[in-house]
C-alpha positions as CSV (number, residue, x, y, z in Angstrom):
1,X,125.4,93.6,143.4
2,X,122.1,92.1,142.0
3,X,122.4,88.8,140.3
4,X,120.8,88.5,136.9
5,X,120.9,84.7,137.2
6,X,118.4,85.0,140.0
7,X,115.8,86.6,137.7
8,X,113.4,84.3,135.8
9,X,112.0,85.1,132.4
10,X,108.2,85.0,131.7
11,X,107.4,85.0,128.0
12,X,104.0,86.2,126.8
13,X,102.8,84.4,123.7
14,X,99.2,85.3,123.3
15,X,98.9,87.2,120.0
16,X,97.3,85.6,116.9
17,X,99.5,87.4,114.4
18,X,96.5,88.8,112.5
19,X,98.0,92.3,112.0
20,X,101.2,90.9,110.6
21,X,99.5,88.8,107.8
22,X,100.8,87.5,105.4
23,X,104.1,87.3,107.4
24,X,102.3,85.0,109.9
25,X,100.3,82.9,107.4
26,X,101.8,79.5,106.9
27,X,99.1,78.5,104.5
28,X,95.7,80.0,103.6
29,X,93.7,80.0,106.9
30,X,96.6,78.8,109.0
31,X,98.2,81.4,111.2
32,X,101.7,81.1,112.6
33,X,102.4,82.3,116.0
34,X,104.1,85.8,115.8
35,X,106.9,84.2,117.9
36,X,107.5,81.9,114.9
37,X,108.1,84.8,112.4
38,X,111.5,84.7,110.7
39,X,113.9,87.6,111.4
40,X,117.5,87.7,110.1
41,X,117.6,84.0,109.7
42,X,116.1,82.9,113.0
43,X,112.6,82.7,114.5
44,X,111.7,85.6,116.7
45,X,111.4,83.4,119.8
46,X,114.9,82.2,119.3
47,X,116.3,85.7,119.1
48,X,114.5,86.7,122.3
49,X,115.7,83.7,124.2
50,X,119.3,84.1,123.0
51,X,119.4,87.8,123.7
52,X,118.0,87.3,127.3
53,X,120.2,84.2,127.9
54,X,123.2,86.3,126.9
55,X,122.1,88.7,129.7
56,X,122.1,85.9,132.2
57,X,118.5,84.6,132.5
58,X,118.5,80.7,132.5
59,X,115.0,79.8,133.6
60,X,112.0,80.6,131.4
61,X,108.2,80.1,131.7
62,X,106.2,80.6,128.5
63,X,102.6,81.7,129.0
64,X,101.1,80.6,125.7
65,X,97.5,81.1,124.6
66,X,96.2,78.9,121.9
67,X,97.6,75.9,120.1
68,X,99.5,77.9,117.4
69,X,101.4,79.7,120.0
70,X,102.1,76.9,122.4
71,X,103.0,74.1,120.0
72,X,104.9,76.1,117.4
73,X,107.1,77.6,120.1
74,X,107.6,74.2,121.6
75,X,108.7,72.8,118.2
76,X,111.2,75.7,117.8
77,X,112.8,75.9,121.3
78,X,111.6,72.7,123.0
79,X,112.4,72.8,126.7
80,X,115.5,74.9,126.2
81,X,118.0,72.1,125.6
82,X,119.6,73.7,122.6
83,X,120.1,77.0,124.4
84,X,121.5,75.7,127.7
85,X,118.4,77.0,129.5
86,X,115.2,75.6,131.1
87,X,111.8,76.3,129.5
88,X,108.4,75.4,130.9
89,X,105.0,76.1,129.3
90,X,101.6,77.1,130.8
91,X,99.1,74.2,130.8
92,X,96.4,74.1,128.1
93,X,93.6,74.0,130.7
94,X,94.3,77.6,131.7
95,X,93.8,79.0,128.2
96,X,90.0,79.6,128.4
97,X,90.4,81.3,131.8
98,X,92.7,84.1,130.5
99,X,91.5,87.6,130.9
100,X,94.6,89.4,129.7
101,X,98.4,89.3,130.0
102,X,98.6,90.3,133.7
103,X,95.7,88.0,134.6
104,X,97.4,85.0,132.9
105,X,100.7,85.9,134.6
106,X,99.3,86.1,138.1
107,X,97.6,82.7,137.6
108,X,100.9,81.2,136.4
109,X,102.9,82.7,139.2
110,X,100.6,80.8,141.6
111,X,100.7,77.6,139.5
112,X,104.5,77.5,139.4
113,X,104.8,79.1,142.9
114,X,107.2,81.8,141.7
115,X,108.1,84.5,144.3
116,X,111.4,86.0,142.9
117,X,112.0,88.9,140.6
118,X,110.9,88.1,137.0
119,X,111.3,89.8,133.6
120,X,108.1,89.6,131.7
121,X,108.7,89.9,128.0
122,X,106.8,89.6,124.7
123,X,107.9,86.8,122.4
124,X,107.5,88.8,119.2
125,X,109.7,91.9,119.8
126,X,113.4,92.5,119.7
127,X,115.0,94.5,122.5
128,X,118.5,96.0,122.9
129,X,119.1,96.8,126.6
130,X,121.3,95.9,129.5
131,X,119.5,93.9,132.2
132,X,122.0,94.2,135.0
133,X,121.9,98.0,135.4
134,X,118.1,97.9,135.0
135,X,117.8,95.3,137.8
136,X,120.1,97.4,140.0
137,X,118.0,100.5,139.5
138,X,114.8,98.4,140.1
139,X,116.2,97.0,143.4
140,X,117.7,100.4,144.6
141,X,114.4,102.1,144.0
142,X,112.4,99.3,145.8
143,X,110.0,99.2,142.8
144,X,107.2,96.7,142.5
145,X,107.6,96.9,138.7
146,X,110.1,98.6,136.4
147,X,109.1,99.2,132.8
148,X,111.7,99.1,130.0
149,X,111.1,102.4,128.2
150,X,111.9,103.4,124.6
151,X,112.6,107.2,124.4
152,X,110.9,108.8,121.4
153,X,110.2,112.3,120.2
154,X,106.6,113.8,120.1
155,X,106.2,113.4,116.3
156,X,106.9,109.7,116.5
157,X,104.7,109.2,119.6
158,X,101.6,111.2,118.6
159,X,98.5,108.9,118.2
160,X,100.7,105.8,118.0
161,X,102.2,105.1,121.4
162,X,101.2,105.5,125.0
163,X,103.4,107.8,127.1
164,X,104.6,107.4,130.7
165,X,105.0,110.7,132.6
166,X,107.8,110.4,135.1
167,X,109.5,112.4,137.8
168,X,113.2,113.3,137.6
169,X,114.1,109.9,139.2
170,X,112.2,107.9,136.6
171,X,109.2,107.1,138.8
172,X,106.0,106.7,136.7
173,X,103.4,109.2,137.8
174,X,100.8,108.8,135.0
175,X,100.1,106.9,131.8
176,X,98.7,108.8,128.8
177,X,97.2,106.5,126.1
178,X,98.2,107.5,122.6
179,X,98.1,111.3,123.0
180,X,97.8,113.7,120.1
181,X,100.4,116.4,119.4
182,X,98.0,119.0,120.8
183,X,97.6,117.1,124.1
184,X,101.4,116.7,124.4
185,X,101.8,120.5,123.9
186,X,99.2,121.2,126.5
187,X,100.8,119.0,129.0
188,X,104.4,120.0,128.6
189,X,103.9,123.7,128.0
190,X,107.1,124.1,126.0
191,X,106.8,127.4,124.1
192,X,109.8,126.8,121.8
193,X,108.7,124.5,118.9
194,X,112.1,123.2,118.2
195,X,112.6,122.3,121.9
196,X,109.1,120.7,122.0
197,X,109.9,118.5,118.9
198,X,112.9,117.1,120.7
199,X,111.3,116.2,124.0
200,X,112.4,112.8,125.2
201,X,109.1,111.0,125.8
202,X,109.2,107.6,127.5
203,X,107.0,104.9,125.9
204,X,106.3,101.4,127.2
205,X,108.5,98.8,125.5
206,X,106.5,95.9,126.9
207,X,109.4,94.4,129.0
208,X,108.7,94.5,132.8
209,X,110.8,93.6,135.8
210,X,108.2,92.6,138.5
211,X,108.3,91.5,142.1
212,X,106.3,88.3,141.9
213,X,105.8,87.9,145.6
214,X,104.3,91.4,145.9
215,X,102.0,91.0,142.9
216,X,100.7,87.7,144.2
217,X,99.8,89.3,147.4
218,X,98.0,92.2,145.6
219,X,96.0,89.7,143.5
220,X,93.6,89.4,146.3
221,X,92.8,93.1,146.5
222,X,89.1,93.6,145.8
223,X,89.7,96.0,142.9
224,X,92.2,93.7,141.2
225,X,89.8,90.7,141.7
226,X,87.1,92.8,140.0
227,X,89.4,93.9,137.1
228,X,90.4,90.3,136.5
229,X,86.7,89.3,135.8
230,X,86.7,91.8,132.8
231,X,90.3,92.2,131.7
232,X,93.7,92.6,133.4
233,X,96.5,93.5,130.9
234,X,99.9,94.8,132.1
235,X,100.0,98.1,130.1
236,X,96.3,99.0,130.1
237,X,95.2,97.8,133.5
238,X,97.7,96.5,136.2
239,X,100.5,99.0,135.8
240,X,98.1,102.1,135.8
241,X,96.3,100.6,138.8
242,X,99.7,100.2,140.7
243,X,100.6,103.8,139.9
244,X,97.2,105.1,140.8
245,X,97.3,103.3,144.2
246,X,100.7,104.7,145.2
247,X,102.8,101.6,144.5
248,X,106.3,102.4,143.2
249,X,106.6,101.8,139.4
250,X,109.8,102.8,137.8
251,X,110.8,103.3,134.1
252,X,114.2,102.5,132.8
253,X,115.4,103.5,129.3
254,X,116.2,100.7,126.8
255,X,118.6,101.4,123.9
256,X,116.2,100.2,121.3
257,X,113.0,98.2,120.8
258,X,112.0,96.6,117.6
259,X,108.3,96.2,116.8
260,X,107.5,93.6,114.2
261,X,103.8,93.6,114.3
262,X,103.2,94.8,110.8
263,X,105.1,94.9,107.5
264,X,106.2,98.6,107.8
265,X,107.5,98.2,111.4
266,X,109.1,94.8,110.5
267,X,111.1,96.4,107.6
268,X,112.2,99.4,109.8
269,X,113.4,97.1,112.6
270,X,115.2,94.8,110.1
271,X,117.0,97.8,108.5
272,X,117.8,99.2,111.9
273,X,119.4,95.9,113.0
274,X,121.3,95.4,109.8
275,X,122.8,98.9,110.2
276,X,124.3,97.9,113.6
277,X,121.8,99.8,115.7
278,X,120.9,96.7,117.9
279,X,124.0,95.7,119.8
280,X,122.2,92.6,121.1
281,X,121.5,91.4,117.6
282,X,124.9,92.4,116.3
283,X,126.7,90.2,118.9
284,X,124.7,87.2,117.9
285,X,125.0,87.6,114.1
286,X,128.6,86.4,114.2
287,X,131.7,87.7,112.5
288,X,130.8,90.0,109.5
289,X,132.2,89.7,106.0
290,X,132.6,93.5,106.0
291,X,132.4,95.1,109.5
292,X,132.6,98.6,108.2
293,X,129.6,98.3,105.9
294,X,127.7,95.8,108.2
295,X,127.7,93.0,105.7
296,X,127.3,89.3,106.7
297,X,127.6,86.6,104.0
298,X,127.8,82.9,104.8
299,X,130.9,81.2,103.5
300,X,128.7,78.8,101.4
301,X,127.2,81.8,99.6
302,X,130.6,83.4,99.0
303,X,131.8,80.2,97.3
304,X,128.6,79.7,95.3
305,X,129.0,79.9,91.5
306,X,126.1,81.4,89.4
307,X,125.0,79.7,86.2
308,X,125.4,82.8,84.1
309,X,129.1,83.6,84.7
310,X,130.4,80.5,86.5
311,X,132.1,82.8,89.0
312,X,131.9,82.7,92.8
313,X,130.2,85.6,94.6
314,X,133.6,86.4,96.3
315,X,135.1,86.8,92.8
316,X,132.2,89.0,91.6
317,X,132.5,91.2,94.7
318,X,136.2,91.5,94.1
319,X,135.7,92.5,90.5
320,X,132.9,95.0,91.2
321,X,130.4,92.9,89.2
322,X,127.8,93.0,92.1
323,X,127.0,95.6,94.8
324,X,126.4,94.1,98.2
325,X,125.8,96.4,101.2
326,X,125.6,98.4,103.2
327,X,123.5,96.6,105.8
328,X,123.1,93.2,104.2
329,X,122.9,89.7,105.7
330,X,122.9,86.6,103.4
331,X,122.4,83.1,104.5
332,X,123.8,79.9,103.0
333,X,123.9,78.7,99.4
334,X,122.5,81.8,97.8
335,X,123.2,82.1,94.0
336,X,123.8,85.8,93.0
337,X,124.2,86.6,89.3
338,X,126.2,89.5,87.8
339,X,124.8,93.0,87.9
340,X,122.9,92.5,91.1
341,X,122.6,95.3,93.7
342,X,121.5,94.4,97.3
343,X,121.4,97.0,100.0
344,X,119.8,97.1,103.5
345,X,118.3,93.6,103.0
346,X,118.2,90.1,104.5
347,X,118.3,87.0,102.3
348,X,117.9,83.7,104.0
349,X,119.2,80.4,102.6
350,X,119.0,78.9,99.0
351,X,117.9,82.1,97.3
352,X,118.5,82.8,93.6
353,X,118.9,86.4,92.4
354,X,119.2,86.7,88.7
355,X,121.0,89.3,86.5
356,X,120.6,93.0,87.2
357,X,118.0,92.6,89.9
358,X,117.9,95.4,92.4
359,X,116.9,94.6,96.1
360,X,116.8,97.3,98.8
361,X,115.2,97.3,102.3
362,X,113.7,93.8,101.6
363,X,113.4,90.6,103.5
364,X,113.5,87.4,101.4
365,X,112.8,84.0,102.9
366,X,114.4,80.6,102.1
367,X,114.2,79.2,98.6
368,X,112.8,82.3,96.8
369,X,113.8,83.1,93.3
370,X,114.1,86.7,92.0
371,X,114.1,87.1,88.2
372,X,116.3,89.2,86.0
373,X,116.0,93.0,86.2
374,X,113.4,92.7,89.0
375,X,113.2,95.6,91.4
376,X,112.3,95.1,95.1
377,X,112.1,97.9,97.6
378,X,110.6,97.9,101.1
379,X,109.1,94.4,100.5
380,X,108.8,91.1,102.2
381,X,109.0,87.9,100.1
382,X,107.9,84.6,101.5
383,X,109.7,81.3,101.3
384,X,109.6,79.4,98.0
385,X,108.1,82.4,96.3
386,X,109.0,83.3,92.7
387,X,109.2,86.9,91.4
388,X,109.5,86.3,87.7
389,X,110.8,89.1,85.6
390,X,112.3,89.8,82.2
391,X,114.9,92.5,81.1
392,X,112.3,94.1,78.7
393,X,109.3,93.4,81.0
394,X,110.6,93.9,84.5
395,X,108.6,93.2,87.7
396,X,108.5,95.9,90.5
397,X,107.5,95.3,94.1
398,X,107.7,98.3,96.4
399,X,106.3,100.4,99.3
400,X,105.5,97.8,102.0
401,X,104.2,95.0,99.8
402,X,104.3,91.5,101.4
403,X,104.2,88.2,99.5
404,X,103.3,85.1,101.5
405,X,105.0,81.7,101.1
406,X,104.9,80.0,97.6
407,X,103.5,83.1,95.8
408,X,104.3,83.4,92.0
409,X,104.4,86.9,90.5
410,X,104.6,86.9,86.7
411,X,106.8,89.3,84.6
412,X,105.8,92.9,84.3
413,X,103.6,93.0,87.4
414,X,103.9,96.2,89.5
415,X,102.8,96.0,93.1
416,X,103.0,99.1,95.3
417,X,101.6,100.5,98.5
418,X,100.8,98.1,101.4
419,X,99.5,95.2,99.3
420,X,99.4,91.8,101.0
421,X,99.4,88.6,98.9
422,X,98.4,85.4,100.8
423,X,100.3,82.1,100.3
424,X,100.3,80.1,97.1
425,X,98.5,82.7,94.9
426,X,99.7,83.4,91.4
427,X,99.6,87.0,90.1
428,X,99.5,86.9,86.2
429,X,101.0,89.5,83.9
430,X,98.6,92.4,83.3
431,X,97.1,92.3,86.8
432,X,96.5,95.7,88.4
433,X,96.2,95.6,92.2
434,X,95.2,98.9,94.0
435,X,97.4,100.0,96.9
436,X,96.3,98.6,100.3
437,X,94.6,95.5,98.9
438,X,94.6,92.2,100.7
439,X,94.8,89.4,98.1
440,X,93.4,86.5,100.1
441,X,92.3,84.1,97.4
442,X,91.9,83.3,93.7
443,X,88.7,85.4,93.5
444,X,90.8,88.5,94.4
445,X,93.2,87.7,91.6
446,X,90.3,87.5,89.1
447,X,88.9,90.7,90.3
448,X,91.9,92.8,89.4
449,X,92.8,91.1,86.1
């Protein structure tokens, strides 16, 4: 029986979080590490470590690149004391040498003299999988690497994800980078359209079980040495090289992978998790207020009285004065006024939602205020932001709009269609912002007034 406790975790924290702006902007011009993004009340790196620790991994090595990644992660998880695990960090001096995720990993395997099986994982994704059976399959196959695979249908895959072509035992035979639907049809030759649309295609989830000792030996291969001078990433370079040179690379299906790299994917993953589709997240959210409807409400919020009615949230729920759920998580000390509807959303701590506001498929960070009759749908609201609204001049934010921290939106403003608003900007009444606009500074505000 393979022992998960023998496996070490290697966390990759190299991304700058540019695609996820303004979710990753702490202030204008200052990027957070993607690992520091908030998700259901915890930072992503905390989720990842807690999920993997619950699977049995106790020793972690974080390969960070750049001061935002290294020091923000260190502030959040330290050396693992709060998790009952041990965490070490890659030295700063190696940052300029990095030529990709696999190159950095090989260098750190040598630096720390690691020779056992390791799980390489991204620090900015949520995964739902069972490590023990994956490790067992990895060992039984005698694989050099096993890739956690997310099974998706052709429509979802086309031009968005790379595909792993495998044999019936899950051995990877070829990697196809972001194929079109036409290319998939040509390869699989499935005449029935319905059958083709339901093909279970394996995509790379970015989590890898690797045999450190073998990879360290392969690092001296002339072709690998040459690749490392240019770039050696896991997904694009090292794994395809291993497959192309006859080394055994397996794939193993994960239940679910949550990408949080942009606003749309972030919201999809959040809603998925709130509806109970991530067992690993569910287990760590604690006892629900309403298990059937997947509703989590902190006791402090249930006991909180609003300044309109003077009633507690528990009383208002009991009398049908508010609608909470399905798929809702609310942190502590949130003040919810009568007439409010909240579905498939996450509210962190100290949030005020005023009368008749409607919130669906939305993430709201600590300390935000949502005004009366405001309507939020498929949105992300940063901490300390204020969505002002009036019953006869309501504010509407919808269709993958993201507000950075400390943004103020004035009554009557309508934001729709992938708009990003950077921290601390004020959007006055009467502003008309076209879909897809990045509001980066005061000049942008003036442009659309």
